[in-house]
C-alpha positions in Angstrom: 0.0 -0.1 -0.1 1.4 3.6 -0.8 1.2 6.1 2.2 3.1 8.7 0.1 1.1 12.0 0.7 0.0 13.3 -2.7 1.5 16.3 -4.6 0.8 19.4 -3.0 -2.0 21.6 -5.0 -2.0 24.6 -3.0 0.7 26.2 -0.8 -0.4 28.9 1.6 2.1 30.2 3.8 1.6 33.1 6.6 -1.1 34.5 4.7 -3.4 37.7 6.2 -5.9 40.1 4.7 -7.3 42.9 6.2 -10.4 45.3 4.6 -10.1 48.9 7.0 -10.3 48.0 10.2 -11.6 44.9 9.7 -9.2 41.4 9.7 -10.4 39.1 7.6 -7.9 36.6 7.8 -4.8 36.2 10.1 -1.4 34.4 9.7 -3.1 31.0 8.2 -1.0 28.8 6.8 -1.9 25.4 5.1 -1.4 22.9 2.5 -4.2 21.3 0.0 -3.0 18.1 -2.4 -4.3 17.1 -5.5 -6.7 13.9 -5.7 -8.1 15.6 -2.1 -11.1 16.9 -1.3 -10.6 19.6 1.2 -13.5 21.6 3.0 -13.5 25.2 4.4 -15.7 25.5 7.0 -16.5 28.2 9.6 -19.1 30.6 11.2 -20.4 34.0 9.4 -17.5 35.8 9.0 -14.7 33.2 9.9 -12.8 34.5 6.2 -13.9 31.5 3.9 -15.2 33.3 1.0 -11.8 35.7 1.6 -9.7 33.1 1.3 -11.2 31.4 -1.7 -11.1 34.7 -3.4 -7.4 34.9 -2.4 -7.2 31.4 -4.2 -8.5 32.2 -7.2 -6.3 35.8 -7.2 -9.3 37.8 -7.3 -7.4 39.1 -4.2 -4.0 39.9 -3.1 -2.9 38.8 0.3 -1.3 41.5 2.7 1.2 39.4 3.8 2.1 36.1 3.0 1.9 34.3 -0.1 0.2 31.6 -2.1 1.2 29.0 -4.4 -1.1 27.1 -6.6 0.4 24.6 -8.9 3.7 26.0 -8.3 2.0 29.6 -9.6 2.4 32.5 -7.3 -1.1 34.4 -6.6 0.2 37.7 -7.1 3.4 37.3 -9.7 1.9 34.8 -12.1 -2.0 35.3 -12.5 -2.7 34.3 -15.6 -1.4 30.9 -15.6 -3.1 30.2 -12.1 -6.5 31.3 -14.0 -5.3 29.1 -16.7 -5.5 25.8 -14.3 -7.9 26.8 -11.9 -12.1 27.0 -12.0 -14.0 28.9 -9.4 -17.7 28.3 -8.7 -18.8 31.3 -6.7 -21.7 31.3 -4.4 -23.5 34.1 -5.9 -23.6 35.8 -9.5 -21.2 32.9 -11.5 -24.3 32.2 -14.2 -26.1 34.6 -16.5 -29.5 33.8 -15.8 -31.1 35.5 -19.1 -28.9 33.1 -21.3 -29.6 29.6 -21.8 -27.8 27.0 -20.4 -25.9 26.1 -23.8 -25.1 29.9 -24.3 -23.4 30.0 -20.6 -20.9 27.2 -21.7 -20.4 29.1 -25.1 -19.7 32.2 -23.0 -17.4 30.5 -20.6 -15.6 28.9 -23.4 -14.8 32.3 -24.9 -13.6 33.6 -21.6 -11.3 30.5 -21.0 -10.6 31.6 -24.7 -11.1 27.8 -26.4 -10.7 26.7 -29.5 -13.7 27.0 -31.5 -13.3 23.4 -33.0 -13.2 21.8 -29.5 -15.8 23.3 -28.0 -18.8 21.1 -29.2 -17.0 18.4 -28.0 -16.6 19.7 -24.7 -19.8 20.9 -24.4 -21.1 17.7 -24.7 -19.0 16.1 -22.4 -20.0 18.6 -19.9 -23.7 18.1 -20.2 -23.3 14.2 -20.6 -21.4 14.5 -17.0 -23.9 17.0 -15.4 -27.1 15.7 -17.2 -28.2 18.7 -18.5 -28.4 17.9 -22.2 -32.1 17.9 -22.3 -32.2 21.4 -20.8 -29.5 23.0 -23.0 -32.2 25.6 -24.6 -33.6 26.3 -21.1 -32.9 30.1 -19.4 -30.8 29.7 -16.4 -32.6 31.5 -14.5 -35.5 29.2 -14.7 -33.9 26.1 -13.6 -33.8 24.8 -10.4 -31.5 25.2 -7.5 -30.3 21.9 -8.3 -29.7 22.5 -12.0 -27.8 25.4 -11.3 -25.4 24.3 -9.2 -24.3 21.6 -11.7 -24.5 24.4 -14.6 -22.3 26.2 -12.3 -20.0 23.1 -12.6 -19.8 22.8 -15.7 -19.1 26.6 -16.0 -16.3 25.9 -13.6 -14.9 22.9 -15.4 -14.8 24.6 -19.0 -11.0 24.8 -19.1 -10.5 21.5 -17.8 -8.6 22.7 -14.3 -6.4 21.1 -12.3 -7.8 23.1 -9.1 -11.6 23.5 -8.5 -12.4 25.9 -6.2 -16.5 25.5 -4.9 -17.7 28.6 -2.7 -20.9 26.7 -0.9 -22.0 24.7 -4.0 -24.9 23.0 -1.6 -26.7 26.2 -0.7 -30.3 26.0 -1.5 -30.0 22.6 -3.0 -32.2 19.6 -2.1 -30.8 15.9 -1.0 -31.4 14.3 -4.2 -29.8 17.0 -6.2 -26.7 17.6 -3.5 -26.4 13.8 -3.6 -25.9 14.1 -7.5 -23.0 17.2 -6.9 -21.5 15.0 -4.8 -21.0 11.9 -7.4 -20.0 14.4 -9.6 -17.1 15.6 -7.2 -15.9 12.2 -6.1 -15.5 11.7 -10.1 -13.3 14.3 -10.4 -11.2 13.5 -7.8 -10.7 10.0 -9.1 -9.1 12.3 -12.2 -6.5 13.6 -10.2 -8.4 17.2 -9.3 -7.9 19.2 -6.2 -11.1 20.3 -4.8 -11.9 22.7 -2.5 -15.6 22.8 -0.9 -16.2 25.8 1.3 -19.5 25.2 3.4 -21.3 26.2 6.1 -23.4 22.5 6.1 -21.3 20.2 8.6 -22.5 17.3 7.2 -21.0 18.0 4.2 -17.5 19.0 6.0 -17.6 15.4 7.6 -17.4 13.9 4.0 -14.2 15.9 3.2 -10.9 14.2 3.6 -9.3 17.2 4.8 -10.8 20.5 6.9 -9.7 23.5 7.5 -11.6 25.6 9.9 -11.9 29.1 10.1 -13.3 31.3 12.9 -12.2 35.2 13.0 -9.6 35.0 10.8 -7.6 32.2 12.4 -7.2 29.0 11.3 -8.3 26.7 14.5 -8.1 23.3 12.9 -6.6 21.5 9.8 -6.6 17.8 9.4 -9.3 15.0 8.8 -12.6 15.2 10.0 -12.2 12.1 12.1 -8.9 13.7 14.1 -11.3 16.6 15.7 -14.6 14.7 15.9 -13.0 11.6 18.0 -12.0 13.8 20.5 -15.5 14.2 21.9 -15.8 10.3 22.3 -18.2 9.7 25.6 -19.7 13.2 25.3 -22.6 12.8 22.7 -26.6 11.5 24.3 -29.8 10.7 22.7 -32.1 11.4 25.1 -36.1 10.1 24.5 -38.6 12.8 25.2 -42.4 12.1 26.0 -44.5 13.6 23.1 -44.8 17.2 22.6 -42.3 17.5 25.2 -38.7 17.7 23.1 -38.3 21.7 23.4 -39.1 22.3 26.7 -36.5 19.1 27.7 -33.8 20.8 25.2 -34.2 24.0 26.7 -33.7 22.8 30.1 -30.8 20.8 28.8 -28.9 24.1 27.5 -29.5 25.7 31.1 -26.9 23.1 32.8 -23.7 24.5 32.6 -22.2 21.1 31.9 -24.1 20.8 28.5 -22.1 22.1 25.7 -25.2 21.7 22.9 -28.1 20.1 22.4 -30.6 19.6 19.7 -33.8 18.3 18.5 -33.9 14.7 16.5 -37.5 14.1 16.0 -38.9 12.4 19.2 -35.9 12.8 21.1 -33.0 15.0 22.1 -29.5 15.2 21.4 -26.9 16.3 24.1 -23.3 17.1 24.3 -21.6 17.5 27.0 -18.4 19.6 27.9 -15.0 18.2 28.6 -15.2 16.3 32.0 -18.4 16.6 32.6 -19.9 13.4 34.2 -23.0 11.5 32.3 -24.8 11.5 35.5 -25.8 15.5 35.5 -28.3 14.1 32.8 -30.1 12.2 35.5 -32.3 15.3 36.2 -33.4 15.8 32.7 -35.4 12.8 32.3 -36.7 9.1 33.6 -35.6 7.2 30.2 -32.0 6.8 30.5 -29.1 9.3 28.6 -27.8 6.6 25.5 -24.3 7.2 24.5 -24.2 7.9 20.5 -21.2 8.4 18.4 -20.0 12.1 18.0 -20.4 13.9 14.8 -18.1 16.6 13.2 -20.8 19.3 14.3 -20.5 18.1 18.0 -16.5 19.0 17.5 -17.4 22.3 15.8 -20.0 23.5 18.2 -17.4 22.2 21.1 -14.7 24.1 19.1 -16.2 27.5 19.2 -17.7 27.6 22.7 -20.9 25.8 22.7 -24.6 26.8 21.9 -25.1 30.3 22.0 -28.4 29.4 24.8 -31.5 28.1 24.8 -33.8 31.2 26.5 -35.5 33.5 23.7 -35.6 37.3 24.5 -37.6 37.7 21.2 -40.1 35.5 22.6 -40.1 37.7 25.6 -41.5 40.6 24.3 -44.7 38.5 22.8 -48.2 37.9 24.4 -49.6 34.3 24.9 -52.0 34.0 22.3 -55.4 32.7 23.4 -56.4 29.3 21.9 -57.8 29.2 18.5 -61.0 27.4 17.4 -59.7 26.0 13.8 -56.3 25.5 12.5 -54.8 29.2 11.8 -53.3 27.9 8.1 -55.0 25.5 6.0 -55.4 24.5 2.5 -57.9 22.3 0.5 -57.1 21.2 -3.1 -54.8 24.0 -3.4 -53.7 24.2 -7.0 -52.0 26.0 -9.4 -51.7 26.0 -13.3 -49.2 27.8 -15.6 -51.2 26.9 -18.9 -50.8 22.9 -19.2 -47.9 23.2 -16.5 -49.6 21.7 -12.9 -47.1 23.6 -10.5 -49.4 22.7 -7.5 -51.6 19.8 -7.3 -54.7 19.7 -4.9 -52.3 20.1 -1.9 -54.2 19.2 1.3 -53.2 19.9 4.9 -53.5 22.0 7.9 -51.4 23.5 10.8 -52.1 23.8 14.0 -51.9 26.5 16.9 -48.1 26.6 18.2 -47.0 24.0 15.6 -43.9 24.0 13.7 -44.8 22.4 10.4 -42.2 21.6 7.9 -42.4 22.1 3.7 -40.0 19.4 2.0 -39.6 18.6 -1.6 -36.7 18.8 -4.2 -36.1 21.6 -6.6 -39.2 21.9 -8.6 -41.7 20.1 -6.4 -44.2 22.8 -6.3 -43.1 24.1 -2.5 -42.4 27.4 -3.1 -46.0 27.6 -5.5 -47.6 26.2 -2.2 -45.9 28.4 0.0 -46.5 31.7 -2.2 -50.1 30.9 -2.3 -50.8 30.2 1.6 -48.5 34.0 1.3 -51.2 35.4 -0.6 -48.5 36.2 -3.1 -49.9 33.8 -5.6 -53.6 33.5 -6.9 -54.7 29.8 -6.8 -56.3 28.5 -9.9 -58.5 26.3 -7.7 -58.6 25.5 -4.3 -59.0 27.2 -0.9 -56.2 28.7 1.4 -56.9 30.3 4.5 -55.0 32.0 7.0 -56.6 32.8 10.7 -59.8 32.4 9.4 -59.6 34.4 6.1 -59.8 33.2 2.8 -56.9 34.5 0.3 -59.1 34.5 -2.3 -61.2 36.8 -0.9 -59.6 38.5 1.9 -55.9 38.5 1.0 -55.0 42.4 2.9 -56.8 40.9 6.0 -54.9 38.0 6.5 -51.4 39.3 5.5 -51.7 41.5 8.5 -52.1 38.6 10.3 -48.7 36.5 8.8 -45.2 37.4 9.4 -43.0 36.4 6.2 -39.1 35.9 5.9 -38.5 35.2 2.1 -35.3 33.1 1.2 -34.6 36.1 -1.0 -36.3 39.8 -1.3 -37.1 40.2 2.2 -34.6 43.0 2.7 -34.0 46.3 0.7 -30.5 45.7 -0.2 -29.8 49.5 -0.8 -31.3 50.4 2.5 -29.2 50.4 6.0 -30.6 48.0 8.6 -32.1 51.0 10.4 -34.2 52.3 7.4 -35.2 48.4 6.4 -36.6 48.3 10.2 -38.5 51.5 10.1 -39.6 50.5 6.6 -41.3 47.2 7.8 -42.7 48.7 10.8 -44.2 51.3 8.7 -45.7 49.0 6.0 -47.4 46.6 9.2 -49.4 49.6 10.4 -46.9 50.5 13.2 -46.7 54.2 14.0 -46.0 56.7 16.7 -44.5 55.4 20.3 -45.4 51.9 19.3 -43.3 52.2 16.1 -40.1 53.1 17.8 -40.4 50.9 20.6 -40.5 47.9 18.1 -38.1 49.2 16.3 -35.7 49.7 19.4 -36.7 46.1 20.8 -35.6 44.9 17.7 -32.1 46.5 17.8 -31.9 45.3 21.0 -32.9 42.2 20.9 -30.8 40.9 17.5 -28.0 43.3 18.8 -28.0 45.6 15.7 -26.9 48.8 17.1 -23.5 48.4 15.4 -24.9 47.8 11.7 -27.7 50.3 11.6 -26.1 52.4 9.4 -24.7 49.5 7.0 -26.8 48.7 4.1 -28.3 45.2 4.1 -26.2 44.0 1.5 -23.0 44.7 3.0 -23.9 42.7 6.0 -22.5 39.2 6.6 -25.2 36.3 5.9 -26.0 35.7 9.6 -27.0 39.1 10.5 -28.8 39.4 7.4 -31.1 36.6 8.5 -31.1 38.4 12.2 -32.4 41.4 10.6 -35.0 40.0 8.1 -36.4 37.8 11.0 -36.7 41.0 13.0 -38.9 42.9 10.1 -40.8 39.9 9.9 -42.0 40.2 13.8 -42.2 43.7 13.9 -45.9 43.5 14.2 -46.4 40.3 16.6 -48.4 37.6 14.1 -50.0 34.6 14.9 -48.7 32.8 11.7 -44.9 32.9 10.4 -43.7 31.6 7.3 -39.8 31.0 6.8 -38.7 30.1 3.1 -35.5 28.4 3.8 -34.3 31.0 6.9 -31.5 29.7 7.4 -30.1 28.4 4.0 -26.1 29.1 4.1 -25.9 29.7 7.6 -23.5 28.4 10.0 -24.8 25.8 12.8 -24.2 28.8 15.6 -26.2 30.9 14.0 -28.8 28.6 13.1 -29.3 27.5 16.4 -30.0 31.4 17.8 -32.5 31.4 15.0 -34.5 28.2 16.1 -34.1 29.1 19.9 -36.4 32.4 18.9 -38.5 29.7 16.8 -39.2 27.3 19.9 -39.9 30.5 21.7 -42.3 31.6 19.6 -44.0 28.6 19.4 -44.6 27.9 23.2 -46.6 31.6 23.1 -49.0 29.9 20.2 -47.4 31.2 17.5 -47.9 28.5 14.2 -44.9 27.9 12.2 -44.5 27.3 8.2 -41.2 26.3 7.1 -39.6 25.6 3.9 -35.6 23.5 4.2 -33.3 21.7 2.1 -31.2 20.8 5.4 -32.6 17.9 6.6 -31.6 18.2 10.5 -33.7 21.3 10.1 -36.8 18.6 9.7 -35.9 17.0 12.7 -37.1 20.1 14.7 -40.8 20.0 12.8 -43.7 18.5 14.6 -45.2 17.4 11.2 -43.6 17.3 7.8 -45.3 17.3 4.5 -43.1 15.9 1.8 -43.8 17.5 -1.5 -42.6 16.1 -5.1 -43.8 16.6 -8.8 -46.5 19.3 -7.5 -48.0 16.9 -5.1 -47.8 16.1 -1.5 -46.7 12.4 -0.9 -46.1 11.8 2.7 -47.5 14.1 5.8 -46.4 13.0 9.3 -43.7 13.1 12.1 -40.3 13.3 11.5 -39.7 10.1 13.1 -42.9 8.3 11.5 -41.3 9.5 8.0 -38.1 7.5 8.8 -39.9 4.6 10.3 -41.8 4.6 6.4 -38.5 4.9 4.6 -36.9 1.4 6.6 -35.7 -1.6 5.4 -34.1 -4.4 6.1 -30.8 -3.4 4.6 -31.2 0.3 6.7 -33.1 0.0 10.0 -32.5 3.1 11.2 -32.5 6.1 8.3 -31.3 9.9 8.7 -34.1 12.2 7.8 -31.9 12.8 4.4 -31.8 9.0 3.6 -35.6 8.9 4.3 -36.5 11.7 1.9 -34.4 10.6 -0.7 -35.9 7.0 -0.1 -39.6 8.7 -0.2 -39.0 10.3 -3.2 -37.6 7.2 -5.0 -40.4 5.2 -4.1 -42.7 7.5 -5.3 -40.9 7.1 -8.7 -40.9 3.6 -8.9 -44.8 3.4 -8.2 -45.4 5.9 -10.8 -43.4 4.0 -13.3 -45.3 0.8 -12.7 -48.5 2.3 -12.9 
């Protein structure tokens, strides 16, 4: 067996980079090798994107140096660009061009010989399975297909080093699995692949990791080298039905507990170093069962632990009185675009104080259903109600009862934080003293005082999501709609976000959430899985996992259950 390390693809030596008074990277040194998948992980503002842009020679280091395949990132940028493929998180595609036109554009930018282009296009379209969509506008592609096209464009020049900036953001589990299969094939060809991510299940699949925080490199090496340090500290505790959130809150108040999450009908708890497992006896009569640590456990532990289980936001909400009807319901809800069926006879209702998850692959009909329930899209047939108001007949009244946090366009990017807050308060009819009071509360709760003058587009993603949530809740709605609210957000920010959601549902607020992050599906009371415009499954997360279990996979994860239920629906359709 050959244990000789693969050749070095990227050599980073004592690199620092600052922007005005902000130190983005501080004295970072690392090596990345050919034929290996290297992950760059860290919380918002850690320096991940700055490091990637330095590797692509889009930025110059203030101190230190970077060599990529032997080329200096400052003095040899032209040959460096020739052997590098870069897939940015945003703005990599031209959405008003077709798939094929995007490939042609990238071929021209790569100065590819026109005679060689048709064969390369055919090869990339086959690799990404986009051949049937080559005339479709990029802006009309699903999230997963956009990422595949972005990957094809990054591979246009047959690079030796491939740099991917959070390619899994906004991508459903089926499409993400296809991306991983493509990357595995590239690794077997000897490419060096760098995958920046906020999803720690993705980080766990990497062979080598660079973990950044506040511009410093805290860890580098295989994920298991960090994960193994938490052996004996991770536990699963079963919870009686409906008590998971209260049990989690109790656990997070214990000084011996480093982290905690809901997992369906149980909670997962991580103890701090040297804390005895016996401290968990006070949580529940059910025994705490030791479980294998995950990389996410180690990540949160390294960064100091869970941000806390108490929501200051929920403290400002009054307890809502009991309702006599579901606050949200849809009956045979459908939407057509000509002959295309975007949502087909969708039926479900959401209980008061419930977190209801709407899942499905890209293009399944989630966003269409979501927008009809928000009053942003008129149904073709069927009925949707929010707090008793029929959205076809009384949409303005229904909208005043709900808060809406969109995946995009929740904020006005050119307006400052202060202006976004003031604008949202005005839209929801707040004025005078009450308006000033609500804006001040949101600034204090979400710790926005140092960013009030900044434009929303200038904010780190985590702070931008805090601001979007603040704006959606300014008027104290009884129903909250969240469209992929933590997409691309780091685990610490995600925990802070869900602490607020748990606090709100305790006050009687009902929450509808769409997500591609399967761990978040475990936080929901019930989940509806959509596929090909229809709801194909609706139950608790654990019940859906049991439904997807088999003799070969007796205890599937939520992601495995998602993929299996989709595959079962395909088999049923093909046999019909």
